[in-house]
GUVEXBA-399057 format. One record per residue (C-alpha): residue number from 1; x, y, z; residue in three letters. Coordinates in nm, 2 decimals, always signed. Example, Ala and Ser with C-alpha at 12.3 -4.5 7.8 and 13.67 -1.06 7.14 Angstrom:
BEGIN
+-----+--------+--------+--------+--------+
! num !      u !      v !      w ! residu !
+-----+--------+--------+--------+--------+
!   1 !  +1.23 !  -0.45 !  +0.78 !    Ala !
!   2 !  +1.37 !  -0.11 !  +0.71 !    Ser !
+-----+--------+--------+--------+--------+
***
This chain:
BEGIN
+-----+--------+--------+--------+--------+
! num !      u !      v !      w ! residu !
+-----+--------+--------+--------+--------+
!   1 !  -3.66 !  -7.21 !  +7.00 !    Met !
!   2 !  -3.41 !  -7.10 !  +7.26 !    Ser !
!   3 !  -3.24 !  -6.76 !  +7.26 !    Asp !
!   4 !  -2.90 !  -6.92 !  +7.22 !    Asn !
!   5 !  -3.01 !  -7.10 !  +6.91 !    His !
!   6 !  -3.15 !  -6.77 !  +6.77 !    Tyr !
!   7 !  -2.82 !  -6.59 !  +6.85 !    Asp !
!   8 !  -2.61 !  -6.86 !  +6.69 !    Asp !
!   9 !  -2.82 !  -6.84 !  +6.37 !    Gly !
!  10 !  -2.80 !  -6.46 !  +6.37 !    Arg !
!  11 !  -2.42 !  -6.47 !  +6.41 !    Arg !
!  12 !  -2.39 !  -6.72 !  +6.13 !    Glu !
!  13 !  -2.60 !  -6.51 !  +5.90 !    Thr !
!  14 !  -2.39 !  -6.20 !  +5.98 !    Ile !
!  15 !  -2.07 !  -6.39 !  +5.90 !    Lys !
!  16 !  -2.21 !  -6.50 !  +5.56 !    Ile !
!  17 !  -2.33 !  -6.15 !  +5.48 !    Ile !
!  18 !  -1.99 !  -6.00 !  +5.59 !    Gly !
!  19 !  -1.80 !  -6.25 !  +5.38 !    Ala !
!  20 !  -2.01 !  -6.17 !  +5.07 !    Ile !
!  21 !  -1.96 !  -5.80 !  +5.13 !    Gly !
!  22 !  -1.58 !  -5.83 !  +5.17 !    Ile !
!  23 !  -1.55 !  -6.05 !  +4.86 !    Gln !
!  24 !  -1.74 !  -5.80 !  +4.65 !    Cys !
!  25 !  -1.55 !  -5.50 !  +4.78 !    Ala !
!  26 !  -1.21 !  -5.67 !  +4.74 !    Phe !
!  27 !  -1.23 !  -5.91 !  +4.44 !    Pro !
!  28 !  -0.86 !  -6.00 !  +4.48 !    Phe !
!  29 !  -0.69 !  -6.27 !  +4.68 !    Ala !
!  30 !  -0.54 !  -6.14 !  +5.00 !    Gly !
!  31 !  -0.18 !  -6.21 !  +4.88 !    Asp !
!  32 !  -0.24 !  -6.00 !  +4.57 !    Glu !
!  33 !  -0.30 !  -5.70 !  +4.79 !    Leu !
!  34 !  -0.03 !  -5.79 !  +5.05 !    Tyr !
!  35 !  +0.21 !  -5.51 !  +4.96 !    Gly !
!  36 !  -0.05 !  -5.23 !  +4.94 !    Gln !
!  37 !  -0.04 !  -5.18 !  +5.32 !    His !
!  38 !  +0.33 !  -5.27 !  +5.38 !    Gln !
!  39 !  +0.60 !  -5.08 !  +5.20 !    His !
!  40 !  +0.94 !  -5.23 !  +5.19 !    Pro !
!  41 !  +1.11 !  -4.95 !  +5.39 !    Val !
!  42 !  +1.01 !  -4.80 !  +5.72 !    Ala !
!  43 !  +1.13 !  -4.45 !  +5.68 !    Ser !
!  44 !  +1.13 !  -4.21 !  +5.38 !    Arg !
!  45 !  +1.46 !  -4.20 !  +5.19 !    Gly !
!  46 !  +1.60 !  -4.51 !  +5.36 !    Ala !
!  47 !  +1.79 !  -4.75 !  +5.14 !    Asp !
!  48 !  +1.57 !  -5.06 !  +5.09 !    Pro !
!  49 !  +1.87 !  -5.28 !  +5.00 !    Gly !
!  50 !  +1.89 !  -5.52 !  +4.72 !    Pro !
!  51 !  +1.58 !  -5.69 !  +4.57 !    Pro !
!  52 !  +1.49 !  -6.02 !  +4.73 !    Lys !
!  53 !  +1.32 !  -6.18 !  +4.44 !    Phe !
!  54 !  +1.45 !  -6.02 !  +4.12 !    Phe !
!  55 !  +1.82 !  -6.05 !  +4.01 !    Asn !
!  56 !  +2.00 !  -5.72 !  +3.94 !    Pro !
!  57 !  +1.94 !  -5.73 !  +3.56 !    Asp !
!  58 !  +1.57 !  -5.80 !  +3.60 !    Gln !
!  59 !  +1.55 !  -5.53 !  +3.87 !    Phe !
!  60 !  +1.72 !  -5.28 !  +3.64 !    Ala !
!  61 !  +1.47 !  -5.35 !  +3.36 !    Ile !
!  62 !  +1.18 !  -5.33 !  +3.61 !    Leu !
!  63 !  +1.31 !  -5.00 !  +3.74 !    Ser !
!  64 !  +1.32 !  -4.85 !  +3.39 !    Lys !
!  65 !  +0.97 !  -4.97 !  +3.30 !    Ile !
!  66 !  +0.83 !  -4.84 !  +3.63 !    Ser !
!  67 !  +0.98 !  -4.49 !  +3.56 !    Asp !
!  68 !  +0.84 !  -4.49 !  +3.21 !    Leu !
!  69 !  +0.50 !  -4.58 !  +3.34 !    Ile !
!  70 !  +0.51 !  -4.32 !  +3.62 !    Val !
!  71 !  +0.80 !  -4.08 !  +3.62 !    Pro !
!  72 !  +0.94 !  -4.07 !  +3.98 !    Gly !
!  73 !  +0.85 !  -4.43 !  +4.05 !    Ala !
!  74 !  +1.21 !  -4.53 !  +4.11 !    Val !
!  75 !  +1.26 !  -4.25 !  +4.35 !    Lys !
!  76 !  +0.94 !  -4.36 !  +4.54 !    Ala !
!  77 !  +1.09 !  -4.71 !  +4.56 !    Gln !
!  78 !  +0.81 !  -4.87 !  +4.35 !    Val !
!  79 !  +1.04 !  -5.14 !  +4.21 !    Pro !
!  80 !  +1.11 !  -5.25 !  +4.57 !    Asn !
!  81 !  +0.74 !  -5.26 !  +4.63 !    Tyr !
!  82 !  +0.69 !  -5.48 !  +4.32 !    Ile !
!  83 !  +0.97 !  -5.70 !  +4.44 !    Asp !
!  84 !  +0.79 !  -5.74 !  +4.77 !    Leu !
!  85 !  +0.45 !  -5.82 !  +4.61 !    Val !
!  86 !  +0.59 !  -6.06 !  +4.35 !    Val !
!  87 !  +0.80 !  -6.26 !  +4.60 !    Arg !
!  88 !  +0.49 !  -6.29 !  +4.82 !    Ser !
!  89 !  +0.27 !  -6.42 !  +4.53 !    Asn !
!  90 !  +0.35 !  -6.73 !  +4.33 !    Asp !
!  91 !  +0.10 !  -6.63 !  +4.06 !    Gly !
!  92 !  +0.29 !  -6.31 !  +3.97 !    His !
!  93 !  +0.64 !  -6.47 !  +3.96 !    Arg !
!  94 !  +0.61 !  -6.64 !  +3.62 !    Lys !
!  95 !  +0.44 !  -6.34 !  +3.46 !    Thr !
!  96 !  +0.73 !  -6.11 !  +3.57 !    Tyr !
!  97 !  +1.02 !  -6.35 !  +3.50 !    Thr !
!  98 !  +0.88 !  -6.43 !  +3.16 !    Asp !
!  99 !  +0.81 !  -6.06 !  +3.08 !    Gly !
! 100 !  +1.14 !  -5.94 !  +3.20 !    Leu !
! 101 !  +1.32 !  -6.22 !  +3.00 !    Ala !
! 102 !  +1.14 !  -6.11 !  +2.69 !    Trp !
! 103 !  +1.26 !  -5.75 !  +2.74 !    Leu !
! 104 !  +1.61 !  -5.87 !  +2.82 !    Ala !
! 105 !  +1.62 !  -6.05 !  +2.48 !    Glu !
! 106 !  +1.55 !  -5.72 !  +2.32 !    Lys !
! 107 !  +1.84 !  -5.55 !  +2.50 !    Asn !
! 108 !  +1.58 !  -5.32 !  +2.65 !    Phe !
! 109 !  +1.82 !  -5.12 !  +2.87 !    Leu !
! 110 !  +2.06 !  -5.06 !  +2.58 !    Lys !
! 111 !  +1.78 !  -4.90 !  +2.37 !    Leu !
! 112 !  +1.71 !  -4.53 !  +2.36 !    Thr !
! 113 !  +1.40 !  -4.42 !  +2.56 !    Glu !
! 114 !  +1.22 !  -4.36 !  +2.22 !    Ala !
! 115 !  +1.30 !  -4.72 !  +2.12 !    Glu !
! 116 !  +1.18 !  -4.84 !  +2.46 !    Gln !
! 117 !  +0.86 !  -4.65 !  +2.43 !    Leu !
! 118 !  +0.81 !  -4.79 !  +2.07 !    Ala !
! 119 !  +0.81 !  -5.14 !  +2.22 !    Ile !
! 120 !  +0.59 !  -5.06 !  +2.52 !    Leu !
! 121 !  +0.33 !  -4.82 !  +2.37 !    Glu !
! 122 !  +0.15 !  -5.07 !  +2.14 !    Pro !
! 123 !  +0.13 !  -5.32 !  +2.43 !    Ile !
! 124 !  +0.00 !  -5.04 !  +2.66 !    Cys !
! 125 !  -0.27 !  -4.95 !  +2.40 !    Val !
! 126 !  -0.38 !  -5.32 !  +2.37 !    Ala !
! 127 !  -0.39 !  -5.36 !  +2.75 !    Val !
! 128 !  -0.60 !  -5.04 !  +2.78 !    Asp !
! 129 !  -0.84 !  -5.20 !  +2.54 !    Arg !
! 130 !  -0.87 !  -5.50 !  +2.77 !    Gly !
! 131 !  -0.64 !  -5.73 !  +2.57 !    Glu !
! 132 !  -0.44 !  -5.96 !  +2.79 !    Thr !
! 133 !  -0.38 !  -6.27 !  +2.59 !    Thr !
! 134 !  -0.01 !  -6.25 !  +2.50 !    Thr !
! 135 !  +0.28 !  -6.28 !  +2.75 !    Leu !
! 136 !  +0.38 !  -5.92 !  +2.68 !    Glu !
! 137 !  +0.03 !  -5.79 !  +2.75 !    Gln !
! 138 !  -0.01 !  -5.99 !  +3.07 !    Lys !
! 139 !  +0.33 !  -5.87 !  +3.19 !    Phe !
! 140 !  +0.27 !  -5.51 !  +3.10 !    Phe !
! 141 !  -0.07 !  -5.51 !  +3.26 !    Arg !
! 142 !  +0.08 !  -5.65 !  +3.59 !    Ala !
! 143 !  +0.37 !  -5.40 !  +3.58 !    Ala !
! 144 !  +0.14 !  -5.10 !  +3.50 !    Lys !
! 145 !  -0.11 !  -5.19 !  +3.78 !    Asn !
! 146 !  +0.16 !  -5.26 !  +4.04 !    Met !
! 147 !  +0.35 !  -4.94 !  +3.94 !    Thr !
! 148 !  +0.04 !  -4.73 !  +3.99 !    Ala !
! 149 !  -0.05 !  -4.91 !  +4.32 !    Asp !
! 150 !  +0.30 !  -4.87 !  +4.45 !    Gly !
! 151 !  +0.34 !  -4.51 !  +4.35 !    Tyr !
! 152 !  +0.00 !  -4.39 !  +4.46 !    Tyr !
! 153 !  +0.02 !  -4.56 !  +4.80 !    Thr !
! 154 !  +0.37 !  -4.42 !  +4.86 !    Ser !
! 155 !  +0.43 !  -4.08 !  +5.03 !    Arg !
! 156 !  +0.56 !  -3.94 !  +4.69 !    Ala !
! 157 !  +0.24 !  -4.04 !  +4.51 !    Gly !
! 158 !  -0.03 !  -4.00 !  +4.77 !    Leu !
! 159 !  +0.09 !  -3.70 !  +4.97 !    Val !
! 160 !  +0.33 !  -3.51 !  +4.74 !    Glu !
! 161 !  +0.17 !  -3.57 !  +4.40 !    Asp !
! 162 !  -0.20 !  -3.61 !  +4.49 !    Leu !
! 163 !  -0.20 !  -3.38 !  +4.79 !    Gly !
! 164 !  -0.36 !  -3.62 !  +5.04 !    Tyr !
! 165 !  -0.38 !  -3.45 !  +5.38 !    Leu !
! 166 !  -0.45 !  -3.75 !  +5.59 !    Gly !
! 167 !  -0.75 !  -3.82 !  +5.80 !    Asn !
! 168 !  -0.91 !  -3.47 !  +5.80 !    Gln !
! 169 !  -1.25 !  -3.33 !  +5.76 !    Val !
! 170 !  -1.26 !  -3.12 !  +5.44 !    Leu !
! 171 !  -1.51 !  -2.84 !  +5.38 !    Ala !
! 172 !  -1.51 !  -2.92 !  +5.01 !    Glu !
! 173 !  -1.35 !  -3.15 !  +4.75 !    Phe !
! 174 !  -1.17 !  -2.99 !  +4.46 !    Pro !
! 175 !  -1.30 !  -3.10 !  +4.12 !    Glu !
! 176 !  -1.10 !  -3.29 !  +3.87 !    Cys !
! 177 !  -0.93 !  -3.07 !  +3.62 !    Lys !
! 178 !  -0.83 !  -3.33 !  +3.36 !    Leu !
! 179 !  -0.95 !  -3.27 !  +3.00 !    Asp !
! 180 !  -1.10 !  -3.62 !  +2.96 !    Glu !
! 181 !  -1.33 !  -3.57 !  +3.26 !    His !
+-----+--------+--------+--------+--------+
***
């Protein structure tokens, strides 16, 4: 067997092993993660402009839900992040448009915050138990996940809220102080 044939076989094996490792580490399609490394605005505080996928009414409902899930999400421009991800992924479009239409039918924005939470909390509990069979559960799961992704990859969530210091060597890692841990 020639050295070239051996090298070709090794390269092919490394490609296969690499592909398996990548798929296991990132079990999502690439377009699902598209927005996680690309936020819709280049500089902090800049106006991102109008949404490019959602209409103004849908965007208003999405903004309210985002802020109920993570207070400060609107200020961190999470709804704009979700707009970017949803417009880049056909699979998310129907989930969001159907879920937002369902909330629009309930006049969600005209309800008090307590009434809004009364609608969302049972769905949140079901989603936390792993239930994602109804339209409402699928929508809320997507909205909750993308809100968390958008917020905790933004400057507000990552740096200001979590205290990420950037690429630095730390002498120690502080322990988690949450009661449930």
